[in-house]
N, C-alpha and C positions, 0 to 999 in steps of 0.2 A: 449590690454585693450581698451575699448571704450573711445573716447575723452570726457572729462567732460566740462560742462559749467564752466567758470571761476567765482569765488566768488568775491563779492564786497570786496574791501579793506575797512578799517575803514574810510578813507577819502572819498571814493566813496559812502559808505553807508550814511555818514553824508550829503554829497552833495545831494544824492537821497532824503533823508528825508527833507532837506531844500527846494529843488525844489517842493516836494509834498506839503509842508506846504504853500509855496508861491503861488502855483497854487490854493490851496483850500481856501485862505484867502477871506473872504466875501462870499464864495459859500457854504461851509459846514465846520464842525469842522476840525481842523488840525489833521493829523495823529499822533497817539501817539505810542511811542515805549514802550512796556511793558516789565517787567522783563522776562516773559516767551518767548516773541519774541526774546529777546537778547540771552536767554539760548538756544533756538532752533537754532539760527544762529551760535552761538559759538560751539554747539555740532556738527552741520553739518560740520563746518570748521575743527574742530579738527579731526573728523572722516575721512574726506577726506585726511588730512595730514597723518594720520596713514595708511589709505588704500594705499596711493601713495607709501609708503615704505613697504607695506606688503610683506612678503616672498612668498605668493602664490597668484595666480590670483583671486580666488573666495572669499578671506577673507573679508566677510561682518561683520557688527556689531553683528549679531546673532551668527556667528561662533566664533568671538572673545569672546563674553560672555560665550559661551559653553566651550571654551578652558580655560578661567579663572576659571570657576566653577570646571571643571574637574581637574585642577591643584591642587586644594585644597581638592576636594572630589571625588577622583577616585573611580569608582565602584558604582556610584550613578545610581538609576533607572531613566528611561526617564521621568516619571511623576514628580519625585523630581527635575530633571533637569529643567523641564518646570517651576515649582514653583520657583526655585532659580534664574532663569533668567528672569522671568515674560514674557516668550514667550509662545505662544499657542502650545499645543502638536503637531499639524500638522507642524508648523514651525520648531520645534525641530526635527521631523522625517525627513523632507526634508534636513535640514542643516546637520544632522548626516549622511545621505546618501551621500551627497557631501563630507563630511569630511572623510568618509570611503573610497570613491574613491581616495582621496588624501593620504590615509594611515595615517591619523592623529588620528583617533579613531578606536576602535574596540568595537563591541557590543557582549555581552555574555549572554546567557540565565542563569538566576539565578539558582543555584544548588538546593536550597530549595524551591523555588517558580517558577515553570515553566512558569508562566504567566508574570513574571517580566524580563525585559532585563536590564542588567547593562552595563554602558558605561565606557570605560577606554581610557586614552590617550596612544598612541603608543610612541615609542622612538622618531619618527619623530614629533609627536604632541607635545611632551615635548620640543623638540628643537625649533619648530616654535613658541610655546608659549613664550619661553624665548626671542626670537628675537622680537616678538610683544611687550612684556613687555618693552624691551629696547627702541623700537620705541615710545611707549606711554610715557615713561619717558622723552624722548627728546621733544615730543610735549608739555607735561605738563610744562617742564622747560621753553620752549619758551613762553608759554601762561602766566606764572606768573612772567616773567622777570621784575624786577624793582618794584614789588609790595611788600610793607613792610610786614613782618611776622604777625604783629598784624592785618593788613587789611585782610590777608589770613585767619586768625583764625575767624574773623567776617564773612567773605564770606562763609567759610565752615559751620559755625553754621547756617547761614541764608539758605544756600542750603539744609542742613539737615532738617531744619524746613519746607521748601517748599516740600521736598520729603515726609516728614511725613504727611503734609496736604494732598498731592495728594494720598498717600496710604490710608489715612482715607476715602477720597471721593470714591476711586476706590475699596475699600475693600481688598487691597493687603497688 
């Protein structure tokens, strides 16, 4: 696997922001850290932690999404899979081809509609999905360590509102 750039730790991130603000005082407005910037950084960090423990080399976010949806809705057609994951159909097609090569999924022409292709997890795909779910649980537990339950409830409600707002803007 290719070597990755190291992420900033929380302290390094705070120091970078502090230096940026100090450098910009008197010159231009200070850099602002927005909720979306933090969400993006947190998502990247968590994704990398999950990837570092992924049971297969290629396991990217799109493949994890596909595994998750197929674990609940086996036999879904590719177009519905694209809708459920919010991925573009070409992305789904490429990811499924890789997943087929890894023997994680199988595609079957629908018996009643020859134009539709249904996607199913293989036994190996089910096993890999279970391993990934455990890895995600571990990363989630590390992420929320020490945060009171009531704060987590507020955070989840706020994130759901943000998701709803973005879906409204994007039409998804």
